[in-house]
N, C-alpha and C positions, 0 to 999 in steps of 0.2 A: 330356070323355072319359068314356064309360060303361064301367065295369069290372064284369065278372060276378063275383059273390061266391058262394062255396059256401054251401049252406044252413047257417045258424048252428047249429041243434040237432044236426046230424048230421056236420058236417065234422070230420075229424081234424086234428091239427097238421100232419101230412104233406100233407094236401090243401090246407090254408091256405098252407103253404110253397110248394107248386107254384103256386098261384094268385098269391101275392105275387111270386115270381120272374118269372112271365109278365107281371104287371101292371107291375112295376118296369121292365121292358125298354122300355116305351113312354112312360115319364115323362121329360120334358125336364129337364136339369140346371139347377137354380136355386139352386146352392150359395151364390152371392154374396148373393142376396136372403135366404136362410135365415140365413146367418152374420151379416148386418147386424141382423136382428131378434134373433137369439140374443145377439149382443154387447151390444145395448142392454138386454136382459133381465138378463144377467149383471152388467153395470155397475150397474143399478138395485138389484140384490140384494147389492152389495158383494163380489162374487166376485173373487178374485185367482188362485187355483190351481184348475185344471180337469183332471180326468181325461177325456181325449178319446180318440178312436179314429182309427186310420189307415184311411181309407175303402177298401172293396172296390168293384169296378166296380158302378155303379148306386146306391151309397149317397151321401147328401149328404156332400160334402167339407168338413170343419170346420177344415182347416189354416189358413185365413185368420185364425182367432182367435189364432194364435200371435203376431201383431203387437201384441196388446193384453193378453193374459193369459199367465200361466205355465202351459203345457200339459205334462201328463204323458201317457204312453201306456202300453199294457200289452204284456206278453208272455205268451202261453199256454204253460203248462207242464203236462205230462201225468203226471209222477211225483212223489211217490208216488200222488197223485190229481190229477185235472184242477183247475187253479187259475190265476189271473192274478197276475202280479207287476207293480208299477208302476215306471216309469223315466222319466227326462227325455225330452221330446218329440224333441229332436235326436238322441238315441241310436238311434232306429229306422233302422237302416241295412241290415238283411237282410230277405229275403223269407220270410214265414211259410208254413207248409203250406197256409194258407187263401188266400194270394195278396196279403196286405197287408204293408206294411213293419212290422217289429218290432225291438226292441232285441236285441242279441246276448245270449247266456246270461250273460255276465259283466258286463253293464252295471250301473252303480250303481242300487240300488233306493231307492225312495221309499215312505213310509208313507201309507196311505189316510187316516189321521187328520189329515194336513196338507192334504187336498183340500177345497175349498169346494163344488164341484159336480162331478157325474159325468154325462157325456154318453153315452147308450146308443144304439148302432146297432141296427137291427132290420130284418127283412123287412117287418114291419107292427106297428102298435099298435092297440089299441082305445081308445075314448073314456075308459075307466076307467084307462088307463095300463098295461094288460096288454101285455107285450112278446112278440112272436113272433120268437124268435131263430133261430139256426141249429141248435139242438139240443144244444149242449155244456153248457149250464148254468153257464158261467163267471161271468157277472154275478150269477146267483142265489146262487152260493157267495161271491162277493166282497162284496156290498153289504148283507147283513142287518146291521142295527145302524148303518149309515152315517148320520151326522147331518147331512150336507150336502144340497144340492139334487140331486134325481135327475131328469134331463131326457131324455126320449125324443126322438130325432132321426130324422125320417122324412119322406118326401114326403106331402103332404096326401091324395093319391089312395090312400095305404096306411093311412089311419086309418079304421077300420071300427067299427060299433056294438058288436060283441062277438066276442072270440076265446076259444078254450078256455083255461082257466087251471088251474094246479096249486097246491096249498097253499104250496109253497116259492117260487113266483114272486115276484120283487121288482117292485113297481109303480113306474112313473114318476110323479112328482108333477106333472110338466109335460110338454107335448108341443110340440116345436119343429118347424115346417114352413116352407115358403116363404111361407105366409100369415101367419106370426107365431108367438108363443109364448103358450100358454094353459094354465091348470091342467087336469089330468085330472079326471074325474068318478067318483071311487071309489064 
């Protein structure tokens, strides 16, 4: 499948987001294949506790990992400033404003310090591990100083040579796609 990519030197994040949404709409779901490769990678790295995400339409669904790993998920909070809190995976029982399941406001919280790996959803990644998110900056505020593995999860068609980056962007050290897991190239 040939995907048109905006010109790298001139494209804004908004243009990249529009491209990625369009491109993602034609990518077939290969979540089972992606999860098998990701589970093997996580096992090989001794991972037990994983910060995962509840998939939005079009994103790889990583919920199959819950049979083998202790998964946590997040809740987006907007006051006093936007941030994520972490909660047990099974506590995600209500629909967020973004359209994914999330834990209720009073769900028990977990500490990021107990997490071995964080899985980052995205519209796209570049080969350096730069994430094109949805524009809220939630993971960029959560993960600075995180000592575990940071794994970007995206379809291979949405891994591009270069995305625009800001100094505060948290990079993924690894990229997981339906073709496997590989280190990013910072």
